[in-house]
N, C-alpha and C positions, 0 to 999 in steps of 0.2 A: 854443553857439558853441565851447566847449572840446572837446566830444565831436566836433564837426564837424572841428575842426583836428587832433585826435588821429587820427581816421579818415583824414583826408587825408594825414597824415604816414605812417601805416602803409601806406596804398595807394601812396604815392610810393616808400617804401622797398622794398615788394614789387616794384614796377615796375622800379626801378633794379637790384635784385639779380637779377631775372629776366632782365635784359638782359646781365648779366655772363657772360662765357664762360670757363669753365675749360678750358684746353687740356689734352688728355691728352698723355702722353709722345710726343714726335715722334722717330721713328727715322730716321736718315739712312742711306739705303742706299749701297752702294758704287757708284761711277760710274767710267767710264773716260774719260780725256781723249783726244781724237782730234786729232792735228795735221794741219795742211794739208799734203798730200804735195808740192805744188809748193814750198812754203816750205822743207820739210825737204830736198828735192832740191837746191834752190839752195844752202843752207848746206853740204850734204855736198860740193858741188862747189867749196867755198871761196868762194862768192859772198856778197854782203851784201844783206840785204833793205832796200829803200828805199820808204817809203810816200809817195805824192804825191797831191794833190787835182787832178783834172782834170774840168772841166765839173761841178763840185759833187759828184763821186764820188771815193772813195778807191780808188787803184790801187797795187798793190804790184809793184815791179820788183825783178829780181835783177841787182845790180851785179856784173859779172864782172871788170871792169878799169876803169881810169880813163875809157876811151872806149867801153865796151860796157855798155849797160843794156837788159835784155830783160824784157818783162812776164812775171811768174813762171809763169803757166799756159802761155803760149806756149813758154817755155823748156822746161818740163816735157814738153809734148806733142811738141816737136821731138825730144826725146831718148827718147821712149818710144813711137815709132811701131810697133815690132814687136809690142808687147803689144796694141795696138788692132787689128791685122790678124788676130789669132788668132781 
C-alpha cells in the first residue's frame, strides 16, 4: 500500500511538472500606431469628434460648428475628391 501511494505521488508529481510551461523570453517588437485619416482630418480642420450609437452601431461624426455635424468619412471624402480621381 505504501509503495503504491509513493508511486502514485511520484507519477502525479511528474505529470504536474510535465504540464508546467516555462516561457522563454518574449521580445516585443516595434510597432507603428496608425491613426484614422478621417479623424485626423476632422481635428486638423478644428472640428470635434463625436461618437454616437445609431441602430446599434458606433458612428463618429465631425462636429464643425453648433449646427453642422457630418459623418467623419463623408467629410473626409468630400474634401479629398481630387486624390480619388488620379
